[in-house]
Structures are given as structure tokens and as C-alpha cells.
C-alpha positions in Angstrom: -11.4 -20.8 1.3 -12.2 -23.2 -1.1 -11.2 -23.6 -5.1 -13.3 -20.2 -6.4 -11.7 -18.5 -3.7 -8.3 -18.9 -4.7 -9.1 -18.3 -8.3 -10.4 -14.5 -7.6 -7.8 -14.2 -4.9 -4.9 -14.9 -7.6 -7.5 -13.0 -10.4 -6.9 -9.9 -7.8 -3.4 -10.0 -7.4 -2.5 -9.6 -11.0 -5.3 -6.9 -11.4 -3.7 -3.4 -12.4 -2.7 -1.3 -13.3 -0.3 -0.8 -10.3 1.7 2.6 -9.1 4.2 2.9 -6.6 3.7 5.8 -4.4 7.0 7.1 -2.8 6.5 8.4 0.9 9.3 11.2 1.2 9.8 13.2 4.5 9.5 16.9 3.5 10.8 19.7 5.2 8.5 19.8 7.8 9.0 16.3 8.9 9.2 15.7 12.8 9.3 12.3 14.2 8.8 13.8 18.0 6.8 16.3 16.9 2.7 16.6 17.9 2.1 17.0 14.3 3.5 13.4 14.0 1.5 12.2 16.8 -1.4 13.4 15.4 -1.6 12.5 11.9 0.1 9.0 12.4 -3.6 7.8 13.1 -4.9 9.1 10.2 -2.1 7.3 8.2 -3.3 4.1 9.5 -6.9 5.0 8.7 -5.7 6.0 4.9 -4.1 2.9 4.7 -7.1 0.7 6.3 -9.4 2.5 3.5 -6.9 1.5 0.7 -6.8 -2.2 1.4 -10.6 -2.3 2.3 -11.6 -0.4 -0.9 -8.9 -2.8 -2.7 -6.6 -0.2 -3.9 -3.8 -1.1 -1.6 -1.6 -4.2 -2.7 1.5 -3.6 -0.1 2.9 -0.7 1.9 5.7 -0.2 4.3 8.5 1.5 5.7 11.7 1.9 4.0 14.8 0.9 6.7 12.6 0.4 9.9 15.4 -0.1 12.0 16.6 3.4 11.4 13.3 4.9 10.2 13.6 8.7 9.1 10.2 8.8 7.6 10.1 7.0 4.5 8.2 4.4 2.9 6.2 3.2 -0.1 3.2 2.3 -1.5 2.2 0.1 -4.1 -1.5 1.0 -4.9 -4.0 0.1 -7.6 -5.4 2.8 -9.9 -7.1 3.1 -12.7 -4.9 6.3 -14.1 -2.1 8.0 -13.2 -4.4 10.9 -12.1 -6.1 8.6 -9.5 -3.0 7.7 -8.3 -1.9 10.9 -7.7 -5.4 11.9 -5.7 -4.3 8.9 -3.8 -1.0 10.1 -3.1 -2.0 13.3 -2.4 -4.6 12.2 0.0 -2.0 10.8 2.2 -2.3 12.8 5.5 1.6 13.7 6.1 1.4 14.2 2.3 -1.7 16.5 2.7 -0.2 18.5 5.8 3.1 19.2 4.5 5.2 16.7 6.0 5.8 14.9 3.2 6.4 15.0 -0.5 5.0 12.4 -2.0 5.9 11.1 -5.7 4.3 8.5 -8.2 5.2 6.1 -10.9 3.8 3.7 -12.6 4.5 -0.2 -11.8 4.2 -3.8 -14.0 4.1 -6.3 -11.3 5.4 -9.1 -14.2 7.6 -11.2 -12.2 7.9 -13.2 -8.7 5.9 -15.6 -7.1 2.7 -16.6 -5.2 2.6 -19.6 -2.8 -0.4 -21.5 -2.5 -1.2 -24.1 -0.3 -4.5 -26.0 -0.5 -5.5 -28.8 2.4 -7.6 -31.6 0.4 -9.0 -32.8 3.2 -10.7 -30.3 4.4 -10.6 -27.8 1.7 -9.3 -25.1 3.6 -6.1 -23.1 1.8 -3.7 -20.1 1.9 -2.3 -18.1 0.2 1.1 -15.9 0.2 
């Protein structure tokens, strides 16, 4: 990773606006059901598409050790309407197994770790 790529990544991390998508199980949520097994690969594709298009910032389950279907995704979208469209396209929500909600989020605090190896010119960003 060269200096220009690092600067681009840093700028990309702060690029927003951001929205929280709360992924909440609905009345039809069933971890053991056929519908869950059918939709889980589609959910993974949905997350990959968001990542590849630059719209996903962070995502993951809530309380994985006692997981009951809750999750959170932080996405980039130009407007609330665009963020709602992302939330509504999530396969479990689209199929009625989840009830996703959206709210704006401002990333104004935290830290980013950057390491640059001067000899090799390689760097990592975390």
C-alpha cells in the first residue's frame, strides 16, 4: 500500500453519510427453519454486494454467543431514502423474517491505526 492508497483509504473511511441498520428478528424468525437456511446465503451475497459497492462500512451480529437473529449494519448512503432501500433489500427483511429499521449516524469519534514500513513501502490500516 503506497502513500496515495493510504490517503485514499483514510478519506474513504470517513466518507459518509452513514446510517445504522438495526436488523431485528420478526415474528417469522426461525433459526432452525428451512427458510433461514435458504436465505442465509442470500444474506451473505447482500453483505458482499454492499462491501464491493463501497456502501457497507461495518456489519455483524449482536451477541453472537447467544445469537437470536439481531444484527447491526453501518452503511453509506446519499440519503435516508437510499439507506431505507438498502435495509429493505436485506433478504430476511424482504422475506418478512426481520423488521429492519434505519437511523442516521455520525462517525465523529474513534481512532484509526496506520502502520507504514518505510523500507518496503508496505502499510496496513486497521
